[in-house]
C-alpha positions in Angstrom: -31.3 -31.4 12.1 -28.5 -33.6 13.5 -25.9 -30.8 13.7 -28.3 -28.7 15.9 -28.8 -31.6 18.3 -25.1 -32.2 18.5 -24.4 -28.6 19.3 -27.1 -28.4 21.9 -25.7 -31.5 23.6 -22.3 -29.7 23.8 -24.0 -26.6 25.2 -25.8 -28.6 27.9 -22.4 -30.2 28.8 -20.8 -26.7 29.0 -18.5 -27.4 26.1 -17.2 -24.8 23.7 -17.9 -26.0 20.1 -17.1 -25.5 16.5 -19.5 -26.0 13.6 -17.3 -26.7 10.5 -19.1 -26.6 7.2 -18.1 -26.1 3.5 -19.5 -23.5 1.2 -23.3 -23.5 0.8 -23.8 -25.8 3.8 -26.2 -23.4 5.6 -23.9 -22.5 8.5 -25.7 -19.2 9.1 -29.0 -21.1 9.1 -27.7 -23.4 11.8 -26.4 -20.4 13.7 -29.9 -18.9 13.7 -31.4 -22.2 14.8 -28.9 -22.5 17.7 -29.7 -18.9 18.8 -33.4 -19.7 18.6 -33.0 -22.9 20.7 -30.8 -21.2 23.3 -33.5 -18.4 23.7 -36.2 -21.0 24.0 -34.3 -22.8 26.8 -32.8 -19.8 28.4 -35.2 -16.9 27.8 -33.5 -14.6 30.4 -29.9 -15.2 29.4 -28.0 -12.8 27.1 -26.4 -14.0 23.9 -23.6 -12.2 22.1 -23.4 -13.1 18.4 -20.3 -11.7 16.8 -19.8 -11.6 13.0 -17.4 -10.2 10.4 -19.4 -7.6 8.6 -22.2 -5.1 9.3 -24.2 -6.8 6.4 -24.0 -10.1 8.3 -25.2 -8.3 11.5 -28.3 -7.1 9.7 -28.9 -10.5 8.2 -28.9 -12.2 11.6 -30.9 -9.4 13.3 -33.6 -9.8 10.5 -33.8 -13.5 11.2 -33.9 -13.4 15.0 -35.4 -10.6 17.0 -35.0 -10.9 20.7 -34.2 -8.3 23.5 -31.5 -10.5 24.9 -29.7 -11.1 21.6 -26.8 -8.7 21.0 -25.4 -8.9 17.4 -22.3 -6.9 16.4 -19.1 -6.9 14.5 -16.0 -8.1 16.4 -14.7 -4.5 17.0 -18.0 -3.3 18.3 -18.3 -6.4 20.6 -14.9 -5.8 22.1 -15.6 -2.1 22.6 -18.8 -3.0 24.3 -16.8 -5.2 26.6 -14.1 -2.6 27.6 -15.6 0.8 26.8 -17.2 1.4 30.2 -14.1 0.7 32.3 -12.5 4.1 31.6 -10.0 4.1 34.4 -8.5 0.8 33.4 -8.9 1.6 29.7 -6.9 4.8 30.0 -4.2 3.1 31.9 -4.1 0.3 29.3 -3.8 2.7 26.4 -1.0 4.7 28.1 1.0 1.5 29.0 0.6 0.2 25.4 1.9 3.5 24.0 4.8 3.5 26.4 5.7 -0.1 25.7 5.7 0.6 21.9 2.7 -1.6 21.1 0.6 1.3 19.9 2.9 3.5 17.7 0.8 5.4 15.3 -0.9 8.8 16.0 1.5 9.7 18.8 2.6 13.4 18.9 3.7 13.8 22.6 7.1 12.8 23.9 7.4 9.4 25.6 6.9 8.0 28.1 3.4 9.4 28.8 2.6 10.0 32.4 0.0 7.6 33.8 -2.4 10.5 34.4 -2.0 11.7 30.8 -5.8 11.6 30.1 -7.1 12.5 33.6 -4.7 15.3 34.6 -5.9 18.1 32.3 -8.5 20.9 32.5 -10.9 18.8 30.5 -10.2 15.2 31.2 -10.3 13.0 28.1 -12.2 9.7 27.9 -11.1 6.9 25.6 -13.4 6.8 22.6 -13.7 4.4 19.7 -14.0 6.1 16.3 -13.1 5.6 12.7 -9.9 7.7 12.8 -7.2 7.6 15.5 -6.4 10.8 17.6 -4.5 9.6 20.7 -4.0 13.1 22.1 -7.8 13.3 22.5 -8.2 9.7 23.6 -9.6 8.5 20.3 -8.6 5.0 19.2 -9.5 3.2 16.0 -10.1 -0.4 14.8 -6.5 -1.7 15.1 -6.1 -0.2 18.6 -9.4 -1.7 19.9 -7.9 -5.2 19.3 -4.7 -4.7 21.1 -6.3 -2.7 24.0 -8.9 -5.4 24.5 -6.2 -8.1 24.5 -4.3 -6.2 27.1 -7.3 -5.7 29.4 -8.5 -9.2 29.2 -5.0 -10.5 29.9 -4.4 -8.2 32.9 -7.8 -7.9 34.5 -9.3 -11.2 35.7 -12.4 -9.3 36.9 -13.1 -8.2 33.3 -13.4 -11.8 32.2 -15.8 -12.5 35.1 -18.0 -9.5 34.2 -18.3 -10.3 30.5 -19.0 -14.0 31.0 -21.6 -13.2 33.6 -23.1 -10.7 31.2 -23.0 -13.1 28.2 -23.4 -16.8 29.2 -23.3 -17.6 25.4 -20.9 -16.1 22.9 -21.3 -17.2 19.3 -18.8 -16.3 16.5 -19.9 -16.3 12.9 -17.2 -16.7 10.2 -14.7 -17.5 12.9 -11.9 -18.1 10.3 -11.9 -14.4 9.5 -11.6 -13.4 13.2 -8.3 -12.0 14.4 -6.3 -14.4 16.4 -6.3 -11.9 19.3 -10.0 -12.4 19.7 -9.6 -16.2 19.7 -7.1 -15.9 22.5 -9.4 -13.8 24.5 -12.3 -16.2 24.2 -10.4 -19.5 24.6 -7.5 -18.5 26.8 -8.2 -15.4 28.8 -11.9 -16.4 29.5 -10.5 -19.5 31.3 -9.0 -17.3 34.0 -12.5 -16.7 35.3 -14.5 -18.9 37.6 -17.5 -18.0 35.5 -17.6 -19.8 32.2 -19.5 -18.8 29.1 -20.1 -21.3 26.3 -18.3 -20.1 23.2 -19.4 -21.4 19.8 -17.7 -21.0 16.5 -19.3 -21.2 13.1 -17.3 -21.2 9.8 -15.0 -22.9 7.3 -11.2 -22.8 7.5 -11.1 -23.3 3.7 -12.8 -19.9 3.3 -10.2 -17.9 5.2 -9.1 -15.5 2.5 -8.0 -12.5 4.6 -4.5 -12.4 6.1 -5.6 -11.0 9.4 -8.0 -13.9 10.1 -7.0 -16.8 12.4 -7.7 -19.3 9.6 -8.4 -22.3 11.9 -8.4 -23.2 15.5 -7.0 -26.8 15.2 -4.9 -26.5 18.3 -8.0 -25.9 20.4 -10.0 -28.8 19.1 -10.7 -31.8 21.4 -8.8 -33.9 22.4 -5.9 -31.4 22.3 -8.1 -28.6 23.5 -11.6 -28.0 24.9 -13.5 -27.1 21.7 -15.7 -29.9 20.3 -16.1 -30.0 16.5 -19.4 -30.7 14.7 -19.1 -31.1 10.9 -21.9 -30.0 8.5 -21.3 -31.9 5.2 -24.4 -31.3 3.2 -24.3 -28.6 0.5 -27.5 -26.7 -0.3 -26.1 -24.2 -2.9 -24.0 -25.8 -5.5 -24.8 -28.3 -8.3 -23.2 -31.7 -8.3 -20.3 -30.9 -10.6 -19.3 -27.8 -8.6 -19.5 -29.9 -5.4 -17.3 -32.6 -6.9 -14.7 -29.9 -8.0 -14.8 -28.2 -4.6 -14.1 -31.6 -2.8 -11.0 -32.0 -5.0 -9.8 -28.5 -4.0 -10.2 -28.9 -0.3 -7.3 -30.3 1.7 -8.8 -30.8 5.1 -10.7 -34.0 4.6 -14.2 -32.4 4.7 -16.1 -34.0 1.8 -19.4 -32.4 1.0 -22.5 -34.1 -0.4 -25.7 -32.7 -1.9 -28.5 -31.9 0.5 -31.1 -34.5 1.2 -33.6 -31.7 1.6 -35.7 -31.6 -1.6 -36.5 -27.9 -1.0 -32.8 -26.9 -1.1 -31.9 -24.4 -3.8 -29.5 -26.9 -5.5 -32.2 -29.6 -5.9 -34.4 -30.1 -9.0 -37.9 -29.5 -7.8 -39.5 -31.8 -10.4 -37.2 -34.8 -10.0 -36.0 -34.4 -6.5 -32.4 -35.0 -7.6 -29.5 -32.6 -7.3 -28.8 -30.2 -10.2 -25.9 -31.3 -12.4 -24.7 -27.9 -13.4 -21.7 -27.2 -15.7 -18.1 -26.6 -15.0 -15.7 -25.4 -17.8 -11.9 -24.9 -17.8 -11.3 -22.5 -20.8 -7.9 -21.7 -22.0 -5.9 -20.4 -25.0 -2.3 -20.7 -26.2 -2.4 -17.3 -27.8 -0.9 -14.4 -25.8 -2.9 -11.8 -27.8 -6.3 -13.4 -27.5 -8.8 -10.9 -26.1 -11.1 -11.8 -23.3 -14.0 -10.8 -25.4 -13.5 -14.1 -27.4 -14.1 -16.0 -24.2 -17.1 -14.0 -23.3 -18.5 -14.6 -26.8 -18.0 -18.3 -26.3 -19.9 -18.3 -23.0 -22.7 -16.2 -24.4 -23.2 -18.2 -27.7 -22.2 -21.7 -26.8 -23.1 -21.9 -23.1 -26.0 -19.5 -23.3 -24.8 -17.2 -20.6 -25.6 -13.5 -20.4 -22.4 -11.8 -19.3 -24.0 -8.3 -19.5 -26.3 -9.3 -16.6 -25.5 -7.6 -13.4 -27.5 -9.8 -11.1 -27.2 -13.5 -11.9 -23.8 -13.6 -13.7 -20.5 -12.4 -12.2 -17.0 -12.1 -13.7 -14.4 -12.5 -10.9 -11.0 -10.9 -11.2 -8.3 -10.9 -8.6 -8.0 -7.1 -8.2 -9.9 -3.9 -8.8 -7.0 -2.9 -11.1 -7.7 -5.8 -13.4 -11.4 -4.7 -13.6 -11.0 -0.9 -13.9 -10.3 -0.8 -17.7 -13.2 -3.3 -18.4 -15.6 -1.3 -16.2 -14.5 2.1 -17.6 -12.7 3.8 -14.7 -9.1 3.0 -15.7 -7.7 6.5 -15.3 -9.2 7.0 -11.9 -7.6 3.7 -10.8 -4.3 4.7 -12.3 -4.3 7.9 -10.3 -5.1 6.2 -7.0 -2.9 3.1 -7.6 0.2 3.9 -9.7 0.8 7.7 -10.0 4.4 7.8 -11.1 5.0 11.3 -9.8 3.8 10.2 -6.4 6.1 7.2 -6.7 9.0 9.5 -7.6 8.2 11.7 -4.6 8.5 8.7 -2.3 11.8 7.8 -4.0 13.2 11.3 -3.3 11.8 11.1 0.3 13.8 7.9 0.9 17.0 9.5 -0.3 16.4 12.7 1.7 15.7 10.7 4.9 18.7 8.4 4.5 21.1 11.4 4.0 19.6 13.8 6.5 19.0 16.6 4.0 17.4 19.7 5.5 14.1 20.5 3.6 12.5 23.1 5.9 10.8 25.8 3.9 11.6 24.3 0.5 9.3 23.3 -2.3 9.6 19.9 -3.9 11.3 21.6 -6.9 13.8 23.3 -4.6 14.6 20.0 -2.9 15.4 18.5 -6.2 17.7 21.4 -7.1 19.4 21.1 -3.7 20.0 17.4 -4.2 21.5 18.1 -7.6 23.9 20.6 -6.0 24.9 18.5 -3.1 25.2 15.1 -4.8 27.0 14.9 -8.1 28.3 11.4 -8.0 26.5 9.3 -10.6 25.7 6.6 -8.0 24.0 9.1 -5.8 22.3 10.9 -8.6 20.7 7.7 -9.8 19.1 7.2 -6.4 17.1 10.5 -6.5 16.2 10.6 -10.2 13.2 8.9 -11.8 13.5 5.2 -12.5 13.1 3.7 -16.0 9.5 2.8 -15.2 8.8 6.4 -13.9 10.4 8.3 -16.8 7.8 7.7 -19.6 4.9 9.0 -17.5 6.8 12.0 -16.2 8.1 12.9 -19.7 4.5 12.5 -21.1 3.0 14.8 -18.3 5.3 17.8 -17.9 2.5 19.9 -16.6 1.9 17.5 -13.7 5.6 17.4 -12.8 5.8 21.2 -13.0 2.8 21.5 -10.7 4.3 19.0 -8.2 7.5 21.1 -8.0 5.5 24.1 -6.7 4.3 22.4 -3.6 5.9 22.8 -0.2 8.0 19.6 0.1 6.7 18.6 3.6 3.1 19.3 2.6 3.6 17.3 -0.6 4.7 14.3 1.5 1.4 14.4 3.3 -0.6 14.1 0.1 -2.0 10.6 0.5 -3.4 8.5 -2.2 -4.5 4.8 -2.1 -6.9 2.6 -4.1 -9.1 2.2 -1.0 -9.9 5.9 -1.3 -11.5 5.1 -4.6 -13.0 1.6 -4.4 -13.7 0.9 -0.7 -17.1 -0.4 0.3 -18.1 -2.1 -3.0 -21.5 -3.8 -3.0 -22.2 -7.1 -4.7 -25.6 -6.1 -5.9 -27.8 -2.9 -5.9 -29.9 -4.1 -2.9 -27.0 -4.6 -0.5 -26.6 -2.2 2.4 -23.4 -0.1 2.6 -21.1 -1.0 5.5 -20.4 1.2 8.5 -17.7 3.7 7.7 -15.7 4.0 4.5 -12.1 4.7 3.5 -13.2 6.7 0.4 -11.6 10.1 0.1 -13.5 13.3 0.7 -13.6 14.0 -3.1 -15.0 10.5 -4.0 -17.6 10.9 -1.2 -18.6 14.2 -2.6 -19.0 12.8 -6.2 -21.0 10.0 -4.7 -23.4 12.5 -3.2 -23.8 14.1 -6.6 -24.8 10.8 -8.2 -27.1 9.9 -5.2 -28.8 13.3 -5.7 -29.2 12.7 -9.4 -30.6 9.2 -8.7 -33.2 10.6 -6.3 -34.3 13.1 -8.9 -34.5 10.6 -11.7 -36.5 8.2 -9.4 -39.0 11.0 -8.7 -38.0 10.9 -5.0 -38.3 14.7 -4.8 -38.8 15.0 -1.0 -35.6 13.0 -0.3 -33.9 15.0 -3.1 -34.7 18.4 -1.6 -33.7 17.2 1.9 -30.3 16.1 0.5 -29.6 19.2 -1.5 -29.7 22.9 -0.8 -31.9 23.7 -3.8 -35.0 25.9 -3.3 -37.9 25.3 -5.5 -40.3 28.3 -5.5 -41.6 28.7 -9.0 -41.8 26.9 -12.4 -38.6 28.5 -13.6 -36.8 26.9 -10.7 -38.0 23.5 -11.7 -37.0 24.0 -15.3 -33.5 25.2 -14.3 -33.1 22.1 -12.0 -34.1 19.7 -14.8 -31.6 21.4 -17.1 -28.8 21.0 -14.6 -29.6 17.3 -14.0 -29.9 16.7 -17.8 -26.6 18.4 -18.5 -24.7 16.3 -15.9 -26.4 13.1 -16.7 -26.2 13.2 -20.5 -22.9 15.0 -21.2 -19.9 13.0 -22.2 -17.7 16.1 -22.4 -17.8 17.4 -18.8 -14.8 16.7 -16.6 -15.1 15.8 -12.9 -13.9 19.3 -12.0 -16.6 20.9 -14.1 -19.3 18.8 -12.5 -18.1 19.7 -9.0 -18.3 23.4 -10.0 -21.8 22.9 -11.3 -22.9 21.0 -8.2 -21.6 23.8 -6.0 -22.9 26.6 -8.1 -26.5 25.2 -8.2 -26.4 23.6 -4.6 -26.9 20.2 -6.1 -25.1 18.9 -3.0 -25.1 20.5 0.4 -22.1 22.5 1.6 -19.3 20.0 2.3 -16.3 21.0 4.5 -14.8 17.6 3.9 -14.4 18.4 0.2 -12.8 21.7 1.0 -10.4 20.2 3.4 -9.5 17.6 0.8 -8.8 20.3 -1.8 -6.6 22.1 0.7 -4.6 19.0 1.9 -4.4 17.0 -1.4 -4.4 19.5 -4.2 -2.3 17.4 -6.6 -4.7 14.4 -6.5 -7.7 16.8 -6.7 -6.2 18.4 -9.8 -5.6 15.1 -11.5 -9.0 13.7 -10.7 -10.6 17.0 -11.8 -9.3 16.5 -15.3 -10.9 13.1 -15.8 -14.2 12.8 -17.7 -17.1 12.7 -15.3 -18.4 9.6 -17.2 -15.5 7.7 -15.7 -16.8 8.4 -12.2 -20.3 7.4 -13.3 -18.8 4.0 -14.4 -17.1 3.7 -11.1 -20.3 4.5 -9.3 -22.2 1.8 -11.1 -19.4 -0.7 -10.3 -19.3 0.2 -6.6 -23.1 0.0 -6.4 -23.1 -3.6 -7.7 -24.7 -2.6 -11.0 -22.1 -4.3 -13.3 -21.2 -8.0 -13.8 -17.7 -7.4 -12.4 -16.4 -8.2 -8.9 -13.1 -8.9 -7.2 -12.6 -12.4 -6.1 -12.3 -11.4 -2.4 -15.4 -9.3 -2.4 -17.6 -12.1 -3.8 -17.2 -14.1 -0.6 -20.6 -14.7 1.0 -22.5 -14.1 -2.3 -23.9 -16.5 -4.8 -24.8 -16.2 -8.5 -26.3 -18.4 -11.2 -23.2 -18.2 -13.4 -19.7 -17.5 -12.2 -16.8 -16.7 -14.6 -13.4 -16.8 -12.8 -10.4 -15.1 -14.5 -7.1 -16.7 -13.3 -4.6 -13.8 -13.6 -2.3 -12.9 -10.8 -2.1 -9.3 -11.9 1.5 -9.1 -10.6 0.3 -9.7 -7.1 2.9 -12.0 -5.5 0.6 -13.1 -2.7 -1.2 -15.3 -5.2 0.1 -17.7 -7.9 -2.4 -19.6 -10.1 0.3 -21.6 -11.7 1.3 -23.1 -8.4 -2.4 -23.6 -7.6 -2.4 -26.3 -10.3 1.1 -27.6 -10.1 2.3 -27.5 -6.4 1.6 -30.2 -3.9 3.1 -28.1 -1.1 -0.2 -27.3 0.6 1.6 -25.6 3.5 3.2 -23.1 1.3 1.6 -19.7 2.2 1.1 -18.6 -1.4 -0.3 -22.0 -2.5 -2.6 -22.2 0.6 -3.8 -18.6 0.1 -4.5 -19.1 -3.7 -6.2 -22.5 -3.2 -8.6 -21.0 -0.6 -9.4 -18.1 -2.8 -10.1 -20.4 -5.8 -12.3 -22.5 -3.6 -14.4 -19.5 -2.6 -14.7 -18.3 -6.2 -15.8 -21.7 -7.5 -18.4 -22.3 -4.8 -20.3 -19.0 -5.6 -21.9 -20.8 -8.6 -25.5 -22.0 -8.2 -25.7 -23.4 -11.7 -22.7 -22.9 -14.0 -19.0 -22.2 -13.5 -16.3 -21.2 -16.0 -12.6 -20.7 -15.3 -10.3 -19.0 -17.8 -6.5 -19.5 -17.9 -4.3 -17.8 -20.6 -1.4 -19.9 -21.9 -1.3 -22.7 -19.3 1.6 -25.1 -19.0 1.2 -28.8 -19.7 1.2 -29.4 -15.9 -1.6 -27.0 -15.4 -3.6 -28.6 -18.2 -3.1 -32.1 -16.7 -4.3 -30.9 -13.3 -7.3 -29.2 -15.0 -8.2 -32.4 -16.7 -8.1 -34.2 -13.2 -10.2 -31.6 -11.5 -12.7 -30.6 -14.3 -12.8 -33.8 -16.4 -11.5 -34.0 -20.0 -14.8 -33.2 -21.6 -14.9 -29.9 -19.8 -11.6 -28.5 -21.1 -12.3 -26.0 -23.8 -9.6 -24.4 -26.0 -10.4 -21.0 -27.5 -8.6 -19.5 -30.5 
């Protein structure tokens, strides 16, 4: 492998390096080969391999097993670097708080004394956990980045120690790495007399997260000290997808099919690359249902869009998927509750005008505002907007409930879509990531479904360990079967009724998190409780990767036989599919972001790709012909 030899030559010269490769080029395979060769040549040297997700950590650990290889996510790596230096760590956190760099989670008056953590009856150590609690010395993901940056910038000795510990530092998916980390590795490391070799593996065209560095062009030789090695062969995609991807890229990296006859995109019988199919499907009818497009793909292209494994339908957002996948009400509650929106509107007016709300309910605050502010211009600012009114008028019981809550407690009732859909898997075999932003209620419902799944899979030992159910006699078994059957087969039970059943019959162990959620977020708990339990079961199937649906962002790193891409912005201004096809301003942030996401989506296809665009302009169609070829433009309806 030519790339491996080039990289090893740079390592022998002490050069930092970058392996750039397009989608499906086998960058992770090369990373593993580099690790293996380094271990072979330096069996006693430690290697730090840093990657973006816990799933990637597991993948690399499964491929290479060696005592001197340390594989971790970037946050875990940084914490491993700084966590043992408690004296300096405490001082760094205090200085960052006092300088206004760390601002969230602060309850004490500023400035904090420099002995804030040490001068107490029980001195606090700085810990890294999922949730921030600065008074107890607990920092979270965001703080680890800024604290590490501060320490590497201020303590030259730390750079010495880490580089002596890890002579080799390898960064997988570098484009998604926070710029802070890049500065540590390529700027602060240079302050040391000891120099590690730092290697980057990735593809700037696949940077689809806003907190990623994107590229490291300014560090590339001859302007910098990082030597680039390009990997141009593609082992995943058929020829037609490769050709399309080359037209989408803007950085000059042109891929070609693999020359390895064993590569997945090669025809085993002929030794040639698979042709594959690409289709640009459109309609000029606003009312055309997506089912018509799915019918075309199923009947004319011989796809199976009900398949959950080898075919994926990619939408921009979870919101665009929720109705199709059957959890639309749950998404609406977590994404666009109009009473919550109205509460926030009232909060803004209250804060701007310094209205005293101590001891008042939300309803009493509204009454007070009506008494204090009678001018129509002011009244308009704290009454529901035109978009809020239909929902509030249609749900008087919800509005009535909201008015009973203590105003300041109501403000703390937090709801967000990540509480619902965080940690989605691409397929049923994928491991869940470390930690989750799901709410206590959603986690509890998940436990119910997991318990049911264990029972239905006849994993009774695991089932009994997970639950608090005691099985002593035949009648207990019959009762348990009846409970499981009632929950699994009923279409009438609400989520609230299922929670009551689970608690009554100990289907899920006692959960303080759920009780805390009910106490702190009663409004959302009430709303979710009224939703049919079948909606949550649909959500569960979606999150477990058991449906053909995925967001376009979540599909990164995955691959499927057939990929169906829906080009719909969904009112998300960060993306614009019209400009994707019509704008030549590749430096425009929206165009650049959309183009990269489109590239990622298209290159997931191992055999067939279809892209759907509703009511495109003539300019869009002209570009589609240029990219896809005239014979691949299909009009529906």
